[in-house]
Residue frames as qw, qx, qy, qz and C-alpha x, y, z in Angstrom:
[[0.389, 0.728, -0.312, 0.470, 26.81, 22.89, 20.69],
 [0.307, -0.673, 0.471, -0.481, 27.06, 22.22, 24.49],
 [0.283, 0.240, -0.926, 0.076, 27.21, 18.47, 24.45],
 [0.652, -0.115, 0.372, -0.651, 23.78, 17.81, 25.91],
 [0.184, -0.122, 0.973, 0.064, 23.06, 14.02, 26.04],
 [0.080, 0.493, 0.858, 0.120, 19.29, 14.25, 25.40],
 [0.034, -0.637, -0.380, -0.670, 16.54, 16.67, 24.44],
 [0.516, -0.784, -0.331, -0.101, 15.54, 17.12, 28.10],
 [0.644, -0.348, -0.104, 0.673, 19.06, 18.37, 28.98],
 [0.244, 0.456, 0.241, 0.821, 18.58, 21.51, 26.79],
 [0.135, -0.382, -0.550, 0.730, 17.89, 24.19, 29.38],
 [0.125, 0.804, 0.574, 0.092, 14.68, 26.18, 29.21],
 [0.184, 0.648, 0.031, 0.739, 14.72, 29.91, 28.73],
 [0.193, 0.084, -0.589, 0.780, 15.18, 31.89, 31.92],
 [0.375, 0.039, 0.320, -0.869, 12.03, 31.85, 34.09],
 [0.767, 0.091, -0.330, -0.543, 10.40, 28.94, 32.20],
 [0.445, -0.254, 0.834, -0.205, 9.73, 25.40, 33.47],
 [0.231, 0.021, -0.874, -0.427, 8.83, 22.24, 31.38],
 [0.694, -0.094, 0.109, -0.706, 5.17, 21.28, 31.45],
 [0.535, -0.105, 0.826, -0.144, 4.02, 17.70, 32.33],
 [0.249, 0.155, -0.704, -0.646, 1.94, 17.55, 29.15],
 [0.770, -0.018, 0.064, -0.634, -1.51, 16.02, 28.53],
 [0.970, 0.121, -0.209, 0.011, 0.31, 12.86, 27.57],
 [0.370, -0.823, 0.431, 0.001, 3.14, 12.73, 30.20],
 [0.841, -0.089, 0.477, 0.240, 4.48, 9.52, 28.75],
 [0.644, 0.637, 0.207, 0.370, 4.93, 11.04, 25.29],
 [0.058, -0.969, 0.170, -0.171, 6.45, 14.17, 26.81],
 [0.659, -0.581, 0.469, 0.093, 8.97, 11.93, 28.75],
 [0.852, 0.227, 0.388, 0.267, 9.74, 9.91, 25.63],
 [0.490, 0.803, 0.090, 0.326, 10.57, 12.94, 23.58],
 [0.217, -0.917, 0.301, -0.144, 12.72, 14.53, 26.30],
 [0.759, -0.382, 0.509, 0.137, 14.74, 11.23, 26.50],
 [0.800, 0.591, 0.047, 0.091, 15.54, 11.28, 22.89],
 [0.713, -0.409, 0.182, 0.539, 19.36, 10.94, 22.69],
 [0.332, 0.926, -0.103, -0.145, 21.54, 13.56, 20.96],
 [0.847, 0.312, -0.106, 0.418, 24.68, 13.05, 19.04],
 [0.576, -0.428, -0.121, 0.686, 27.91, 14.59, 20.35],
 [0.067, 0.869, 0.006, -0.491, 28.67, 18.27, 19.89],
 [0.005, -0.562, 0.578, 0.591, 29.75, 19.02, 16.32],
 [0.458, 0.218, 0.851, 0.134, 27.66, 16.23, 14.76],
 [0.180, 0.225, -0.374, -0.882, 26.31, 17.05, 11.28],
 [0.731, 0.356, 0.337, -0.475, 22.91, 16.51, 9.74],
 [0.199, -0.271, 0.846, 0.413, 23.64, 13.61, 7.33],
 [0.650, 0.264, -0.260, -0.664, 21.67, 12.52, 4.27],
 [0.892, -0.064, 0.376, -0.242, 20.33, 8.94, 4.06],
 [0.882, 0.453, 0.033, 0.124, 22.28, 8.36, 0.86],
 [0.766, -0.193, -0.030, 0.612, 25.42, 9.84, 2.41],
 [0.311, 0.373, 0.065, 0.872, 27.12, 13.13, 2.76],
 [0.079, -0.361, -0.489, 0.790, 26.10, 16.18, 4.70],
 [0.173, 0.770, 0.608, 0.084, 22.84, 17.94, 4.22],
 [0.213, 0.487, 0.071, 0.844, 22.75, 21.68, 3.08],
 [0.277, -0.669, -0.019, -0.689, 21.94, 24.43, 5.53],
 [0.613, -0.144, -0.665, 0.401, 23.51, 22.94, 8.58],
 [0.035, 0.180, -0.331, 0.926, 22.81, 26.27, 10.33],
 [0.628, -0.339, -0.246, -0.656, 19.14, 25.22, 10.74],
 [0.820, -0.218, -0.523, 0.077, 20.29, 22.43, 13.12],
 [0.353, -0.769, 0.347, -0.404, 20.90, 23.04, 16.85],
 [0.392, -0.393, 0.817, -0.155, 21.50, 19.38, 17.74],
 [0.548, 0.197, -0.683, -0.440, 21.28, 16.03, 15.90],
 [0.820, -0.245, 0.291, -0.428, 18.94, 13.30, 17.34],
 [0.071, -0.433, 0.896, 0.070, 20.76, 10.06, 17.72],
 [0.733, 0.249, 0.572, -0.271, 18.10, 7.90, 15.99],
 [0.272, -0.174, 0.721, 0.613, 19.11, 6.24, 12.65],
 [0.566, 0.354, -0.162, -0.727, 17.17, 6.93, 9.47],
 [0.606, -0.011, 0.794, -0.053, 15.51, 3.72, 8.11],
 [0.568, 0.524, 0.596, 0.220, 14.49, 4.71, 4.68],
 [0.271, 0.031, 0.257, 0.927, 15.22, 7.31, 1.94],
 [0.191, -0.592, -0.548, -0.560, 11.48, 8.14, 2.24],
 [0.483, -0.572, -0.520, 0.412, 11.77, 9.20, 5.81],
 [0.223, 0.442, 0.104, 0.862, 11.15, 12.87, 5.30],
 [0.131, -0.311, 0.313, -0.888, 9.42, 15.65, 7.30],
 [0.727, -0.255, -0.050, -0.635, 5.91, 14.15, 7.90],
 [0.855, 0.027, -0.518, -0.008, 7.43, 10.72, 8.24],
 [0.312, 0.285, -0.598, 0.681, 9.62, 11.87, 11.06],
 [0.433, -0.240, 0.237, -0.836, 6.58, 13.15, 12.87],
 [0.892, -0.103, -0.226, -0.377, 4.72, 9.82, 12.39],
 [0.717, 0.217, -0.602, 0.275, 7.79, 7.90, 13.27],
 [0.061, 0.290, -0.592, 0.750, 8.33, 9.65, 16.67],
 [0.665, -0.189, 0.153, -0.707, 4.72, 9.14, 17.61],
 [0.912, 0.081, -0.343, -0.208, 4.91, 5.54, 16.51],
 [0.478, 0.353, -0.652, 0.470, 8.26, 5.01, 18.34],
 [0.253, -0.326, 0.487, -0.770, 6.78, 6.26, 21.50],
 [0.846, -0.071, 0.037, -0.527, 3.77, 3.88, 21.26],
 [0.851, 0.240, -0.467, 0.032, 6.05, 0.99, 20.31],
 [0.269, 0.395, -0.655, 0.585, 8.44, 1.66, 23.19],
 [0.370, -0.164, 0.543, -0.736, 5.51, 1.67, 25.66],
 [0.098, 0.097, 0.989, 0.044, 3.95, -1.40, 24.15],
 [0.436, 0.480, 0.417, -0.637, 0.81, 0.40, 23.05],
 [0.241, -0.054, 0.782, 0.572, 0.79, -1.45, 19.70],
 [0.187, 0.596, 0.776, 0.084, -2.90, -1.16, 19.14],
 [0.038, 0.886, 0.224, -0.405, -2.61, 2.59, 18.97],
 [0.260, -0.413, 0.537, 0.688, -0.11, 2.64, 16.21],
 [0.413, 0.573, 0.686, 0.175, -2.33, 3.71, 13.22],
 [0.028, -0.490, 0.129, 0.862, -2.22, 6.40, 10.60],
 [0.643, 0.625, 0.357, -0.264, -4.19, 7.41, 7.54],
 [0.556, 0.107, 0.500, 0.655, -2.95, 7.28, 3.91],
 [0.011, 0.169, -0.187, -0.968, -3.45, 10.06, 1.47],
 [0.334, -0.265, -0.670, -0.608, -6.79, 8.52, 0.44],
 [0.523, -0.408, 0.223, -0.714, -8.08, 8.53, 4.07],
 [0.896, -0.110, -0.408, -0.140, -7.75, 4.85, 4.56],
 [0.555, -0.717, 0.366, -0.212, -6.51, 3.64, 7.96],
 [0.708, 0.364, -0.580, 0.175, -3.13, 1.74, 8.14],
 [0.660, -0.665, 0.232, -0.261, -2.82, -0.01, 11.44],
 [0.207, 0.572, -0.780, 0.148, 0.12, -1.92, 12.89],
 [0.906, -0.245, -0.023, -0.345, -0.22, -5.55, 13.86],
 [0.711, 0.398, -0.534, 0.224, 3.28, -6.74, 14.38],
 [0.789, -0.563, -0.229, 0.089, 3.52, -6.66, 18.11],
 [0.430, -0.833, 0.254, 0.240, 6.99, -6.30, 19.65],
 [0.822, 0.164, 0.320, 0.442, 8.80, -7.31, 16.51],
 [0.168, -0.685, 0.180, 0.685, 11.24, -4.56, 15.66],
 [0.227, -0.039, 0.732, 0.641, 11.54, -5.96, 12.12],
 [0.090, 0.588, 0.784, 0.178, 7.84, -5.88, 11.60],
 [0.098, -0.833, -0.270, 0.473, 7.62, -2.34, 13.06],
 [0.150, -0.551, 0.359, 0.738, 10.17, -0.94, 10.67],
 [0.175, 0.233, 0.823, 0.488, 8.53, -2.73, 7.75],
 [0.007, 0.783, 0.612, -0.112, 5.23, -1.00, 8.77],
 [0.130, -0.791, -0.001, 0.598, 6.94, 2.41, 8.90],
 [0.193, -0.244, 0.622, 0.718, 8.60, 1.98, 5.46],
 [0.128, 0.479, 0.807, 0.322, 5.20, 1.10, 4.03],
 [0.091, -0.822, -0.421, 0.371, 3.60, 4.01, 5.80],
 [0.217, -0.550, 0.245, 0.768, 6.23, 6.42, 4.34],
 [0.174, 0.041, 0.729, 0.660, 5.19, 5.48, 0.80],
 [0.092, -0.563, -0.753, -0.330, 1.45, 6.14, 1.29],
 [0.282, -0.826, -0.416, 0.256, 1.24, 9.06, 3.79],
 [0.403, 0.447, 0.081, 0.794, 2.32, 12.69, 3.52],
 [0.054, -0.069, -0.313, 0.946, 1.90, 16.13, 4.89],
 [0.453, -0.174, -0.371, -0.792, -1.54, 16.14, 3.25],
 [0.677, -0.311, -0.646, -0.166, -2.76, 13.03, 5.03],
 [0.440, -0.185, -0.596, 0.646, -1.19, 14.03, 8.31],
 [0.071, -0.012, 0.132, -0.989, -2.87, 17.47, 8.28],
 [0.544, -0.195, -0.460, -0.674, -6.12, 15.96, 7.31],
 [0.688, -0.270, -0.674, 0.006, -6.26, 13.28, 10.06],
 [0.395, -0.169, -0.525, 0.735, -5.02, 15.37, 12.97],
 [0.137, -0.848, -0.504, -0.088, -7.12, 17.87, 14.88],
 [0.194, 0.683, -0.092, 0.698, -6.37, 21.56, 15.32],
 [0.564, -0.560, -0.445, 0.412, -5.17, 22.61, 18.78],
 [0.002, 0.983, 0.057, 0.173, -5.11, 26.25, 19.85],
 [0.493, 0.582, -0.408, 0.502, -1.68, 27.75, 20.03],
 [0.327, -0.631, 0.391, -0.584, -2.13, 28.56, 23.79],
 [0.884, -0.240, 0.291, -0.277, -2.62, 24.83, 24.54],
 [0.600, 0.560, -0.571, -0.016, 0.56, 23.58, 22.64],
 [0.845, -0.406, 0.314, -0.148, 1.79, 20.25, 23.91],
 [0.170, -0.500, 0.807, 0.263, 4.83, 18.01, 23.48],
 [0.412, 0.149, 0.895, 0.086, 4.02, 15.72, 20.59],
 [0.398, 0.773, 0.248, -0.428, 2.01, 18.25, 18.67],
 [0.579, 0.103, 0.520, 0.620, 2.82, 18.85, 15.02],
 [0.222, 0.691, -0.037, -0.687, 3.02, 21.96, 12.93],
 [0.455, 0.057, 0.781, 0.425, 1.92, 20.84, 9.46],
 [0.491, 0.630, 0.044, -0.601, 0.63, 22.19, 6.13],
 [0.787, 0.292, 0.504, 0.203, 0.26, 20.38, 2.79],
 [0.394, -0.031, 0.433, 0.810, 1.84, 21.38, -0.49],
 [0.103, 0.661, 0.560, 0.488, 0.25, 24.29, -2.38],
 [0.322, -0.841, -0.275, 0.336, 0.45, 26.75, 0.53],
 [0.082, -0.856, 0.213, 0.464, 1.71, 30.01, -0.91],
 [0.703, 0.642, -0.240, -0.190, 2.28, 28.17, -4.15],
 [0.263, -0.580, 0.771, -0.019, 4.88, 25.96, -2.55],
 [0.621, 0.276, -0.669, -0.301, 5.66, 22.68, -4.30],
 [0.567, -0.108, -0.789, 0.209, 5.97, 20.75, -1.05],
 [0.572, -0.737, -0.164, -0.320, 4.36, 20.87, 2.40],
 [0.323, 0.431, -0.653, 0.532, 6.14, 20.71, 5.64],
 [0.760, -0.549, -0.282, -0.202, 5.79, 19.06, 9.15],
 [0.243, 0.474, -0.608, 0.589, 7.66, 19.64, 12.38],
 [0.660, -0.413, -0.618, 0.114, 7.33, 17.74, 15.66],
 [0.315, -0.784, 0.204, -0.494, 6.85, 19.84, 18.93],
 [0.687, 0.106, -0.658, 0.289, 9.48, 18.03, 21.08],
 [0.413, -0.306, -0.599, 0.614, 9.12, 20.04, 24.28],
 [0.137, -0.765, -0.277, -0.564, 7.16, 22.85, 25.89],
 [0.387, -0.212, -0.519, 0.732, 7.93, 25.17, 28.86],
 [0.158, -0.833, -0.377, -0.373, 5.89, 27.89, 30.48],
 [0.264, 0.187, -0.430, 0.843, 6.66, 30.87, 32.68],
 [0.028, -0.362, -0.704, 0.610, 4.76, 32.39, 35.61],
 [0.317, 0.365, -0.008, -0.875, 2.76, 34.67, 33.21],
 [0.748, 0.333, 0.522, -0.239, 1.54, 31.61, 31.32],
 [0.505, 0.725, -0.336, -0.326, 3.61, 32.35, 28.29],
 [0.932, -0.069, 0.349, 0.067, 4.97, 29.27, 26.53],
 [0.156, 0.723, -0.590, -0.324, 8.09, 28.31, 24.67],
 [0.949, 0.122, 0.246, -0.158, 8.77, 25.24, 22.55],
 [0.277, -0.490, 0.735, 0.378, 11.44, 23.06, 21.01],
 [0.780, 0.467, -0.041, -0.414, 11.06, 21.57, 17.49],
 [0.524, -0.248, 0.753, 0.311, 12.46, 18.40, 15.87],
 [0.583, 0.636, -0.087, -0.498, 12.49, 18.33, 12.11],
 [0.648, -0.018, 0.646, 0.403, 13.20, 16.00, 9.19],
 [0.293, 0.683, -0.117, -0.659, 13.33, 17.13, 5.63],
 [0.853, 0.427, 0.293, 0.066, 13.71, 16.23, 1.91],
 [0.747, 0.121, -0.640, -0.133, 15.84, 14.48, 0.86],
 [0.840, -0.488, -0.235, -0.020, 15.85, 12.13, 3.87],
 [0.337, 0.572, -0.461, 0.588, 18.27, 13.20, 6.51],
 [0.353, -0.150, -0.731, 0.564, 19.09, 12.98, 10.24],
 [0.311, -0.824, -0.412, -0.232, 16.20, 14.27, 12.42],
 [0.445, 0.134, -0.290, 0.837, 17.37, 17.28, 14.43],
 [0.162, -0.759, -0.438, 0.454, 16.40, 19.89, 17.01],
 [0.361, 0.760, 0.273, 0.467, 15.85, 23.06, 15.07],
 [0.397, -0.159, -0.178, 0.886, 17.85, 26.21, 15.74],
 [0.075, 0.895, 0.392, -0.198, 15.86, 29.41, 16.36],
 [0.579, 0.360, 0.161, 0.713, 17.50, 31.61, 13.77],
 [0.087, -0.854, -0.088, -0.505, 16.30, 34.75, 15.67],
 [0.499, -0.746, 0.395, -0.198, 18.32, 33.58, 18.69],
 [0.842, 0.362, -0.399, -0.024, 20.87, 31.26, 17.08],
 [0.406, 0.434, -0.684, 0.423, 23.58, 31.04, 19.78],
 [0.222, -0.302, 0.615, -0.694, 21.91, 31.20, 23.24],
 [0.499, 0.118, 0.731, -0.450, 18.82, 29.10, 22.83],
 [0.040, -0.076, -0.845, -0.527, 16.91, 26.89, 20.36],
 [0.106, 0.522, 0.742, -0.406, 13.62, 27.64, 22.16],
 [0.007, -0.401, -0.423, -0.813, 10.89, 29.46, 20.17],
 [0.082, 0.245, 0.567, -0.782, 8.68, 31.85, 22.19],
 [0.083, 0.473, 0.846, 0.231, 4.99, 31.59, 21.58],
 [0.196, 0.037, 0.058, -0.978, 2.61, 34.41, 20.67],
 [0.306, 0.302, 0.864, -0.260, -0.82, 33.08, 21.48],
 [0.402, 0.701, 0.346, -0.477, -2.53, 35.59, 19.28],
 [0.045, -0.458, 0.624, 0.631, -0.44, 35.09, 16.19],
 [0.782, 0.427, 0.183, -0.416, -2.21, 34.29, 13.06],
 [0.813, 0.528, -0.239, 0.060, 0.96, 33.39, 11.17],
 [0.648, -0.648, 0.369, 0.154, 4.15, 31.79, 12.43],
 [0.616, 0.699, -0.363, 0.018, 7.35, 31.85, 10.42],
 [0.808, -0.485, 0.328, 0.068, 9.61, 29.05, 11.58],
 [0.440, -0.438, 0.589, 0.517, 13.03, 29.29, 10.00],
 [0.125, 0.255, -0.607, -0.742, 11.57, 30.23, 6.65],
 [0.119, -0.298, -0.921, -0.220, 8.52, 27.84, 6.79],
 [0.257, -0.189, -0.034, -0.947, 5.21, 29.71, 6.68],
 [0.189, -0.357, -0.902, 0.153, 2.77, 28.12, 9.23],
 [0.394, -0.538, -0.197, -0.719, -0.73, 29.44, 10.21],
 [0.359, -0.336, 0.591, -0.640, -1.97, 29.34, 13.80],
 [0.876, 0.068, 0.136, -0.458, -4.51, 26.67, 12.65],
 [0.708, 0.431, -0.558, -0.041, -1.58, 24.43, 11.49],
 [0.159, -0.383, 0.795, -0.443, -0.86, 23.29, 15.05],
 [0.781, -0.061, -0.419, -0.459, -2.26, 19.79, 15.13],
 [0.341, -0.410, 0.753, -0.385, -2.71, 16.98, 17.75]]
């Protein structure tokens, strides 16, 4: 709403400063993600505006490449895009739902990279992502971490995954974080709005001791933070 050019331009809550992150390169990449101009809408891959625009704080200016690019796929894509941009091609690798490793071998070819991602979208999911990643304690949350749970949680038909795009800390050690989300059907990835503080800040304040975290209606557990 304020015309910020990139994720890193979004000001932190008062008294908070951004952390360097255990992977400073990934933190820098996520903070440099460009944002569309003020007033941009979350659009569906097949055309038209997505429902529940109120959940979006800012639209990330990265084009959708497939109708299968949904929540877990956005998280995998952002990780892969960082590694591709920094020429760490041998680290681009994810598991499918059967636990088989799908590695990327296309080098610096953008065409090969997007072909790999489209194949990955068809064989990976919130289930595979939650299984292959390791749990990180909430107090140690980092840019690039993922909140993820598979389908079946609380009898839900679908799982969900959200990328931690940025983290800040205050002098007391309390942390705040920004989130980037994709969803079903495929739509623009976007910085999530904190519905408990919808106008002044999209940052979520972290309770280290929480057992359950409700993020804009999505029911996560503390153990759903993965790295």
